[in-house]
TORLUM-962250 format. One record per residue (C-alpha): x, y negated, z negated; chain; residue in three letters. Coordinates in nm, 4 decimals. Layout:
residues N
        c1        c2        c3  kette  rest
         X         Y         Z      A   Ala
...
END
This chain:
residues 217
        c1        c2        c3  kette  rest
   -4.1338   -5.4568    0.9040      A   Met
   -3.9370   -5.5841    0.6032      A   Ser
   -3.6018   -5.7619    0.6226      A   Ile
   -3.3610   -5.5206    0.4487      A   Arg
   -3.1111   -5.6972    0.2220      A   Ile
   -2.7988   -5.5990    0.0266      A   Ile
   -2.6947   -5.8264   -0.2616      A   Leu
   -2.3201   -5.8567   -0.3261      A   Ala
   -2.2137   -6.0498   -0.6353      A   Asp
   -1.9902   -5.9507   -0.9260      A   Asp
   -2.2325   -6.1013   -1.1777      A   His
   -2.5163   -5.8601   -1.2523      A   Lys
   -2.7434   -6.1336   -1.3845      A   Ile
   -2.7181   -6.3168   -1.0504      A   Val
   -2.8084   -6.0011   -0.8567      A   Arg
   -3.1014   -5.9251   -1.0853      A   Glu
   -3.2372   -6.2779   -1.0554      A   Gly
   -3.2097   -6.2751   -0.6770      A   Leu
   -3.3713   -5.9313   -0.6534      A   Arg
   -3.6754   -6.0425   -0.8545      A   Val
   -3.7243   -6.3532   -0.6417      A   Leu
   -3.6578   -6.1876   -0.3049      A   Ile
   -3.8934   -5.8978   -0.3698      A   Glu
   -4.1777   -6.1454   -0.4223      A   Lys
   -4.1507   -6.2113   -0.0471      A   Gln
   -4.3826   -5.9784    0.1432      A   Gln
   -4.1431   -5.9455    0.4363      A   Asp
   -3.8215   -5.8760    0.2398      A   Met
   -3.6767   -5.5925    0.0310      A   Glu
   -3.3487   -5.5440   -0.1555      A   Val
   -3.2162   -5.1998   -0.0605      A   Ile
   -2.8898   -5.2051   -0.2603      A   Ala
   -2.6582   -5.4103   -0.4816      A   Glu
   -2.2795   -5.4255   -0.5123      A   Ala
   -2.0390   -5.5914   -0.7536      A   Gly
   -1.7341   -5.6035   -0.5255      A   Asp
   -1.6475   -5.6327   -0.1574      A   Gly
   -1.5243   -5.2774   -0.1059      A   Arg
   -1.8495   -5.1251   -0.2350      A   Thr
   -2.0449   -5.3698   -0.0197      A   Thr
   -1.8655   -5.2538    0.2956      A   Val
   -1.9361   -4.8907    0.2066      A   Gln
   -2.3054   -4.9633    0.1448      A   Leu
   -2.3377   -5.1483    0.4753      A   Val
   -2.1846   -4.8532    0.6586      A   Lys
   -2.4269   -4.6156    0.4872      A   Lys
   -2.7500   -4.8192    0.4904      A   Leu
   -2.7164   -5.0670    0.7839      A   Thr
   -2.9122   -5.3583    0.6325      A   Pro
   -3.0348   -5.6616    0.8221      A   Asp
   -2.8738   -5.9118    0.5845      A   Ile
   -2.5944   -5.9131    0.3273      A   Val
   -2.6060   -6.1987    0.0770      A   Ile
   -2.2393   -6.2223   -0.0140      A   Met
   -2.0500   -6.3949   -0.2929      A   Asp
   -1.7081   -6.5204   -0.1827      A   Val
   -1.5025   -6.4532   -0.4981      A   Ala
   -1.5335   -6.0883   -0.6038      A   Met
   -1.2873   -5.8346   -0.7493      A   Pro
   -1.1207   -5.5491   -0.5592      A   Asp
   -1.2089   -5.6998   -0.2193      A   Met
   -1.3238   -6.0598   -0.1794      A   Asn
   -1.6258   -6.1684    0.0224      A   Gly
   -1.4197   -6.3084    0.3091      A   Ile
   -1.2412   -5.9792    0.3726      A   Glu
   -1.5620   -5.7816    0.3242      A   Ala
   -1.7395   -6.0039    0.5763      A   Thr
   -1.4628   -5.9504    0.8335      A   Arg
   -1.4950   -5.5751    0.7994      A   Gln
   -1.8751   -5.5739    0.8057      A   Ile
   -1.8995   -5.7928    1.1160      A   Val
   -1.6372   -5.5801    1.2919      A   Ala
   -1.8032   -5.2446    1.2211      A   Met
   -2.1759   -5.3129    1.1940      A   Ala
   -2.3330   -5.4778    1.4980      A   Thr
   -2.6463   -5.6672    1.4059      A   Gly
   -2.5763   -5.6974    1.0325      A   Val
   -2.5736   -6.0637    0.9294      A   Lys
   -2.3844   -6.2075    0.6332      A   Val
   -2.4953   -6.5104    0.4341      A   Ile
   -2.2391   -6.6512    0.1908      A   Ala
   -2.3867   -6.7612   -0.1413      A   Leu
   -2.1039   -6.9188   -0.3370      A   Ser
   -2.0140   -7.1706   -0.6033      A   Met
   -1.7205   -7.2812   -0.3854      A   His
   -1.7678   -7.5797   -0.1532      A   Ser
   -1.3965   -7.6174   -0.0761      A   Asp
   -1.3373   -7.6490    0.2989      A   Arg
   -1.0907   -7.3583    0.3047      A   Arg
   -1.3477   -7.1162    0.1626      A   Phe
   -1.6180   -7.2361    0.3996      A   Val
   -1.3935   -7.2272    0.7071      A   Ala
   -1.2530   -6.8808    0.6340      A   Glu
   -1.5979   -6.7374    0.5621      A   Met
   -1.7334   -6.8714    0.8908      A   Leu
   -1.4235   -6.7508    1.0778      A   Lys
   -1.4823   -6.4083    0.9232      A   Ala
   -1.8227   -6.4020    1.0901      A   Gly
   -2.0721   -6.5209    0.8290      A   Ala
   -2.3951   -6.6528    0.9785      A   Ser
   -2.4756   -6.8774    0.6858      A   Gly
   -2.3212   -7.0513    0.3856      A   Tyr
   -2.5126   -7.1822    0.0844      A   Leu
   -2.4080   -7.3031   -0.2585      A   Leu
   -2.5379   -7.1232   -0.5666      A   Lys
   -2.7055   -7.4369   -0.6957      A   Asp
   -2.9395   -7.4476   -0.3947      A   Cys
   -3.3142   -7.4013   -0.4360      A   Ala
   -3.4351   -7.0450   -0.3911      A   Phe
   -3.6613   -7.1572   -0.1058      A   Glu
   -3.3495   -7.2637    0.0842      A   Glu
   -3.2044   -6.9126    0.0562      A   Leu
   -3.5284   -6.7645    0.1883      A   Ile
   -3.5215   -7.0098    0.4794      A   Asn
   -3.1610   -6.9103    0.5468      A   Ala
   -3.2496   -6.5394    0.5546      A   Val
   -3.5331   -6.5973    0.8015      A   Arg
   -3.3155   -6.8207    1.0205      A   Ser
   -3.0193   -6.5840    1.0284      A   Val
   -3.2398   -6.2851    1.1152      A   Val
   -3.3372   -6.4820    1.4263      A   Lys
   -2.9677   -6.5132    1.5233      A   Asp
   -2.9365   -6.8704    1.4020      A   Arg
   -2.6622   -7.0138    1.1824      A   Thr
   -2.7696   -7.1687    0.8531      A   Tyr
   -2.5575   -7.4109    0.6495      A   Leu
   -2.6822   -7.5898    0.3396      A   Ser
   -2.6698   -7.9713    0.3744      A   Pro
   -2.3582   -8.0078    0.1553      A   Asp
   -2.1739   -7.7429    0.3556      A   Ile
   -2.2857   -7.8884    0.6896      A   Ala
   -2.1470   -8.2231    0.5752      A   Asp
   -1.8079   -8.0646    0.4978      A   Ile
   -1.7992   -7.8968    0.8396      A   Ile
   -1.8899   -8.2181    1.0217      A   Leu
   -1.6286   -8.4236    0.8349      A   Lys
   -1.3559   -8.1743    0.9209      A   Asp
   -1.4796   -8.0822    1.2701      A   Tyr
   -1.1917   -8.2428    1.4582      A   Thr
   -0.9357   -8.1092    1.2141      A   His
   -1.0648   -7.7535    1.2366      A   Leu
   -1.0672   -7.7555    1.6167      A   Leu
   -0.7347   -7.9256    1.6753      A   Ser
   -0.5117   -7.7747    1.4078      A   Lys
   -0.4683   -7.4089    1.3248      A   Glu
   -0.3567   -7.4022    0.9635      A   Glu
   -0.1210   -7.1341    0.8428      A   Leu
   -0.3165   -6.9424    0.5805      A   Ser
   -0.3056   -6.6003    0.4216      A   Val
   -0.5517   -6.4860    0.6892      A   Phe
   -0.3150   -6.5715    0.9730      A   Ser
    0.0139   -6.4763    0.8062      A   Ile
   -0.0722   -6.1358    0.6569      A   Leu
   -0.2343   -5.8287    0.8100      A   Ser
   -0.5663   -5.6926    0.6806      A   Val
   -0.3911   -5.4225    0.4759      A   Arg
   -0.1365   -5.6687    0.3379      A   Glu
   -0.4197   -5.8944    0.2237      A   Arg
   -0.5887   -5.6020    0.0507      A   Glu
   -0.2667   -5.5092   -0.1293      A   Val
   -0.2034   -5.8741   -0.2250      A   Leu
   -0.5490   -5.9111   -0.3784      A   Gln
   -0.5144   -5.5915   -0.5802      A   Leu
   -0.1646   -5.6898   -0.6966      A   Leu
   -0.2865   -6.0325   -0.8017      A   Ser
   -0.5689   -5.8705   -1.0007      A   Glu
   -0.3130   -5.6830   -1.2078      A   Gly
   -0.3543   -5.3366   -1.0605      A   Lys
   -0.0570   -5.0999   -1.0822      A   Ala
    0.1119   -4.9575   -0.7727      A   Thr
   -0.0305   -4.6077   -0.8277      A   Arg
   -0.3810   -4.7500   -0.8756      A   Glu
   -0.3549   -4.9483   -0.5528      A   Ile
   -0.2305   -4.6395   -0.3693      A   Ala
   -0.5330   -4.4444   -0.4951      A   Ser
   -0.7828   -4.7186   -0.4084      A   Leu
   -0.6487   -4.7589   -0.0549      A   Leu
   -0.5758   -4.3887   -0.0030      A   Asn
   -0.2099   -4.4498    0.0823      A   Ile
    0.1175   -4.3426   -0.0796      A   Ser
    0.2961   -4.5266   -0.3589      A   Val
    0.5922   -4.5805   -0.1261      A   Lys
    0.3628   -4.7403    0.1330      A   Thr
    0.2253   -4.9787   -0.1285      A   Val
    0.5808   -5.0746   -0.2238      A   Glu
    0.6614   -5.1351    0.1428      A   Thr
    0.3558   -5.3596    0.1832      A   Tyr
    0.4513   -5.5505   -0.1319      A   Arg
    0.7994   -5.6168    0.0066      A   Gln
    0.6564   -5.7243    0.3430      A   Gln
    0.4166   -5.9631    0.1691      A   Ile
    0.6963   -6.1179   -0.0368      A   Met
    0.9176   -6.1513    0.2709      A   Asp
    0.6461   -6.3143    0.4823      A   Lys
    0.5428   -6.5560    0.2081      A   Leu
    0.8940   -6.6087    0.0705      A   Asp
    0.7614   -6.5369   -0.2783      A   Ile
    0.9594   -6.3222   -0.5218      A   Arg
    0.7366   -6.2640   -0.8253      A   Ser
    0.3935   -6.1189   -0.8953      A   Ile
    0.3042   -6.4323   -1.0931      A   Ala
    0.3701   -6.6523   -0.7898      A   Glu
    0.1855   -6.4076   -0.5637      A   Leu
   -0.1136   -6.4319   -0.7976      A   Thr
   -0.1106   -6.8124   -0.7841      A   Lys
   -0.0908   -6.7958   -0.4050      A   Tyr
   -0.3802   -6.5474   -0.3812      A   Ala
   -0.6018   -6.7694   -0.5969      A   Ile
   -0.5118   -7.0822   -0.3999      A   Arg
   -0.5864   -6.9094   -0.0685      A   Glu
   -0.9232   -6.7723   -0.1815      A   Gly
   -0.8251   -6.4046   -0.1872      A   Leu
   -0.9161   -6.3717   -0.5528      A   Thr
   -1.0433   -6.5868   -0.8348      A   Ser
   -0.9759   -6.6280   -1.2033      A   Leu
   -1.3529   -6.6311   -1.2471      A   Glu
   -1.4021   -6.2791   -1.1063      A   Ser
END
């Protein structure tokens, strides 16, 4: 029985390359692709794959938030982060969100295949560079809970913050999240109050720094 995989990356060329390589494996198949986190969550709910290979920085909903939602709603679905980011904050938040693996995009394809097979067996897989980061910061991560966007803001506030930082208008955000314009405005005020930030420009800088969104997306 094949390992059923969803590819989530906002770069089509990356998805196409991964699909070609993965489908050469006799025990694996790519059942869907997504270019943003929100679509990925919807596809997982609909198709229930075995594995999601997830980019961290994506538009509309980032990979960290998407991973949180997938792990919470879909028992048995495993997420492997495949990212260009090796920064400790990205790695730590992705693992806290429930990812079972974390690899860098410059890894060999064979390493990704090994990660998929390991994670399907309920193991955690970290590429050597990522494992080194985790080991170096092990004491720090255990002993000190850092204040980050993921501990300060609620899930909905984080969603609104990402969409605001990506330049979406209030009405567009309301439509995407299926809430009223007034509710979006309330969330925006709550976000600014909690973060003590008073401009969209500063909110955008904060969102990028915290890994909610990326200038590269």
